[in-house]
C-alpha positions in Angstrom: -53.4 106.5 28.3 -51.2 105.6 31.0 -51.3 107.6 34.5 -48.3 109.0 35.5 -46.5 107.6 38.4 -47.2 109.3 41.9 -44.1 108.4 43.5 -42.4 105.3 44.7 -44.7 102.9 46.6 -43.2 101.4 49.6 -44.4 97.7 50.6 -44.4 96.5 53.9 -44.6 93.1 55.4 -48.4 92.8 57.1 -48.0 91.8 60.9 -50.4 88.9 59.9 -47.3 87.4 57.7 -45.1 85.3 59.9 -42.4 83.4 57.9 -40.3 82.7 61.3 -40.7 78.7 60.9 -40.5 78.9 57.1 -38.1 76.7 55.2 -36.2 78.1 52.5 -36.0 75.8 49.3 -38.4 73.4 50.8 -40.0 72.4 47.3 -37.0 73.7 45.1 -35.9 69.9 44.3 -39.4 68.9 43.2 -40.1 71.9 41.4 -36.8 71.2 39.0 -37.6 67.7 38.6 -40.5 68.4 36.9 -39.6 71.6 34.9 -37.6 71.7 31.8 -37.4 75.4 30.9 -35.6 76.2 27.8 -35.0 79.8 27.0 -35.0 80.5 22.7 -32.4 83.0 21.4 -34.7 86.0 20.4 -34.1 85.3 16.7 -35.1 81.6 16.8 -38.3 82.8 19.1 -39.7 85.1 16.3 -39.8 82.2 14.2 -42.5 80.3 16.3 -45.7 81.5 17.6 -46.1 79.5 20.8 -44.6 76.3 22.6 -46.9 73.9 20.8 -45.1 74.8 17.3 -41.8 74.8 18.5 -42.5 71.4 20.2 -43.6 70.3 17.0 -40.5 71.4 15.2 -38.2 69.8 17.4 -40.4 66.4 17.0 -39.8 66.5 13.6 -36.4 67.3 13.8 -35.7 64.4 16.1 -37.6 62.2 13.6 -35.7 62.8 10.6 -32.2 62.5 12.7 -33.4 59.1 14.1 -34.1 57.9 10.6 -30.9 59.4 9.5 -29.1 57.4 12.1 -31.0 54.3 11.0 -29.9 54.5 7.5 -26.0 55.2 8.3 -26.3 52.1 10.3 
């Protein structure tokens, strides 16, 4: 059973956290270069149980399309 909320919590920055010398977005470019996030539509996502099955389906489709291109050439 879930507990009832006891009111709104107030989050405060602790004194030992010092971001005064921080650099905004310092690693943003590196992160985007190593990440390729694709968001599936809900109806498509229901057809796959995990990212491995999505990757396998896309590999099969890519292989099929490549074979079709070879035949058409």
